N, C-alpha and C positions, 0 to 999 in steps of 0.2 A: 504494500500500500504506500502511495506517495504521501509523505507527511504534509499537513496543511501549513502553509506559510501565510501568516497574516500580512496583508499589504498595508502600506502607510496610507494615512488619510490624505485627501487632496486639499490643496490650498491655492490661492491666487495671491501672488506678491505684486501689489500695485506700487510702482515707483512714483516718487514725487516728481511731477512734471510742471510744465508752464504752458499757458495759452492766453487767449484774449476773450473779450466779451462775446466775440462771434466765432471763436475758433477753439474747438476741443482737441486737445493733444494728450491722449492717455496712453501710458506705456507700462508694461509689466510682464510677468511670466507666470504661467500655470505649472505648478510642480507638486510632487509628493512632499508631504511634510516630513522633514528629516529630524525634527525635534532638536535643533541646534540651540544650545545654551551659550550665548555669547559671553556670559560672565564666568564661565567655568575656568578653573585653574588646573595646573598639573600638565606635565609633558604629554601623557597619553591622551588626556581629554582634549587638549588643544590640537594634537595631531589628528585625532578622530574627527573633530569638528571641521578641521580644514579639509579632510578627505570628503566629508559629506557636503561641504560647500561646493566642491568642484565635481564630485561624482553625482550630478543631479539626475533625477528621474522626472523628465518633463512630460507634460500632458499635451501631446501634439494634435494639431489640426482639429481643435474642438471649439464649438461656438461659446461665446461669453456675452454677458449682458451688463451694461452700465445703467444704473438707475439714479436719477437726481432727486433732490428734495421736492422739486415741483412735479414729480411723477413722470417726467420725460424719460424715455428708455432708448438707449442706443445699443446696437448690436455689433459684434466684431468676432474675430476668430484668431486662434493661436496658429503659429506656423510650425515648421518641422522641428524647431528647437523649443517649442512651448512659449515663445515670446508673442506678445500681441502689441500692435500699434494702431490706435484708433485716431485718425487724423481727419476731422470733419468740420464743416462749416455749420455753426448753430447760432441761434439768436439769444440775446439777453441772458448771458451766463453770469454777469457781474453781480446781479442782485442776489445770487446764491452764495456769494463769497463773504467771508468775515471781514473785520476791520483791517486785517493785515493782507487781505487779498486772496486768502486760501478758500477754494471751492472744494467742498467735500462731496463724495459720492459713494455708492456701494457697487461692487462688482461681484458677479456670480457666474457659475456655470449654467449655460442655457439648456444643456442636454439632460433632461430628467431621466434618461435611460442609462446613465452612467452607473455601472454596478460597483461603485466604490463609496465608502463613507467619506463625507466631506466635512471639513472643519467648520465650526461657527455657523452651522445651519445654512451653509452656502451663501454667506454674506461677508464680504471682505472690504475693508475701508480703503479708499483712494483719495488723493488730494491733487489739485492742480492750482498753480499760482497764477492769478491775474493781477499784474502790477497796477498800482494806483495811477490814475491819470495825473496826479500831482507829484509823482516821483521826480526827484531832481536828476537822478541818473541810476544806472544799474551797475552791478559789480559782477564780473566773471572771474572766478578764481580756480586755479589748479588746486589739487589736494596734496599730491605726492611731493614732499620736500618743500612745500609752500606753507602749509599749515600743519602737516604731519610728517615727522621724520620717517622716511621709508628707505633711504639708501638707493634711490633710483640711479645714481651715478656710478654705482658699484658694478664690477665686472659680472656680466650674465645675470644681473639683478638679484644676486644671491642674498643681499640684505633685505630686499623686499620679501623674498620667500621666507627667510628666517623670522622677520618681524611679524609677518602674517600668521605663520604656523605656530610660533612659540610665544606670542604675546597676545592676550585678548584685548578687545577694543577698549574695555574699561580702564586698563592700565597703560594704554598708550598715551604719550604726552604730546600736546601740541607745541608748536614753536612759541616761545615766550611772547606774550602781548598780542598774539594774532587775534584771539577772540575779541579782546577789547577794541582793537582797531576795526574789525569787521562790524561790530555793533555801532561804532561811531559812524562808519560809512552808511550803515543801514538807516540810521536816524538823520543823517545829513546835517547841513549847516545849522538848521533851526533846532535840531535835536528832537523833532516831532514827526519826521517823515517815516515812510515805510519803503525805502529804496530796495528794490529786489536784489538778492544775492543768488548767483548761480554757481554751482560747484561742478566743474568739468574735469574729468580725469581719464588717463589711459588705462586705469584699472578695469578689470572685467566686472560685468554685472553680478557675478557670483559673490563679490565682496560688498554688494549694495547695503545689506543690513549691518554689516560690520562697520562700514564707513558712516552710515546713518547714525548708529549708536555712538560712535566716536564724536561726531559733531554735536549730538545732543548732550552727551555727558560733559563735554567741555564747553558747553554753553555758547556755541557759535550760532549766529542768526539762522533761522530755518530757511532753507532754500531748496529748489530743485537740484537733484543730483544726477548728473549725466555721465554714464560710463560707456563701456563698449562690450561687444560680444566676445566670449572666449574664443570662438571660432575665427575671429578676425586676426588673432595673434599669429596664425599660420600663413597669412597672406604675405607674399613678397612685395616689398615696397616698390612703387613705381614713381619715377620722377614726375610723371604727368598726373599722378593721383594725389588729390588733396588729402593731407593727414586727417585722421578721424577727428582729432580735437579741433582742428581748424574748421572742419565741416560742421561740427556741432555748434561752435561759437558763431559761425556765419548764420546758421539757422536761427539762433537767438536774436542776432542783429536784424535779420530779415523779418522776424516776428514782431519786433518793436521798432519800426523805422523812425519814430520820432523821439527815441530815447538814446541818450549818449551813455557811454560806458567807461569804467575803469577796469583795466585788465591786470590781474595779479598772478604771478607764476614764479618759477625759479630759474636759476642759471645753469642747471644741470643738464637738461635735455634740449628740446627744440622750442621751448616757450618763446624765447626772444625772437626767433625767426618767424614763428607763427604769428605772434602778436604784431610784429612790424608789418608783415604781409597784410594782416587784417586792417591795420591802421592806414596803410597805403591804399587798400581797396575800398575803404569807407572813410573818405576824407571828412574831417571835423566831427566824426562820431566817437573817437577815442580820446578821452580827456587826459589820461595818464596811464603809464605802464610801470608797475612795480615788480622788480625781480629780486627774489631772495637769493643771496649769494650762497655758493656751495664750496666745501673745502676741496676743491680740485683746481690746481694751478692752470693746467692746460685749458680747461673749460672756461675758467674765468678770463684767461687771456683772449680766447676766441670771442667771448661776449664783449670784452673791451674793444676789440678791433671792429666788431659788428656795429657797436653803438657810436664809434668814433665819427662815422660819417652820416649818422642818422640824427636829424634834428627836428623832424616834423612834429613829433609828439613827445611831451616831457616823459623821459624814461629814466628811472632810478634803479640802480643796483644797491640793495640795502642789506645790512647784516642783521638789523633788529627792526621790529615793527615800529619802534619809536621814531626811526628815521623817516619812514613813510608817513607817519602821523604828522610830523613837522611839516612836510611838504603839503600834505592834504589840508592842514590848517591854513598855511600860507596862501593856498589857492582857493580857499573857501569851500572845500568839499565837506568838511566836518566842523562841528561846533568848537569854538575856541574855549 
């Protein structure tokens, strides 16, 4: 007799996204619930949780339904990796959002014939940010080595792997002063605004909840988190192909054509190249670029040479968040 193996319950992980009063942009993934405890300690527990984060059992090609507070219903479908993207024109979404601009909705499996137990009575929370019309500007920030020490400049990313595998999100430390600086940017010059903050990273979506918890625990302003698919890591880079981070940032700028932005990244990888390219492609849309320095002499030398001939947008390489704060105050971005 074949032993009975109990299957995991089903869940839908809705990512925090962004949209407009007339544009729904919902993103997430349908998966089996692996019961990952992000606060667990100990070598074996952390190793096992990391394995479960990357060895996902996705629910492929299945219909899903989004329901809003005003009873409107939108349908979608997951793809071959369990991801879904619902990108639709709608009307009058802003009235459903709270004071900070967050619109809440419920997402569920549409197929009542699924022969699996589903968590939370088939109701999962989702949120989309609709920035205020009165926002002074938006902020687009990298995560890796910009607000979270990850070691992305290390050979073969081994420090990224070690930090993710052997340290839980609760005990990871942000760069000093980063959360305070982001809150000042969020509140703007008057101290009363709700300027949107977008977090864009090269990390895979498998780390979404890990990074979401890190940002929340360390009191960073709430904002959409934009990552990339694990399968994209195997693609060979093409000179003609736009980097994924640049593509995502471009999408944000196109979504809010009347909003200017501050870009924050690090000097370790290609943030400077991407940000300068964006600033040149969108004249007068980028107010400032802040780059966190990294302990790598060759990379810092390259950044120095790159910025030597670039004067179009104020660009600062900083060691500490306080240095960026000084510049932001001098330019009227944040409250004095």
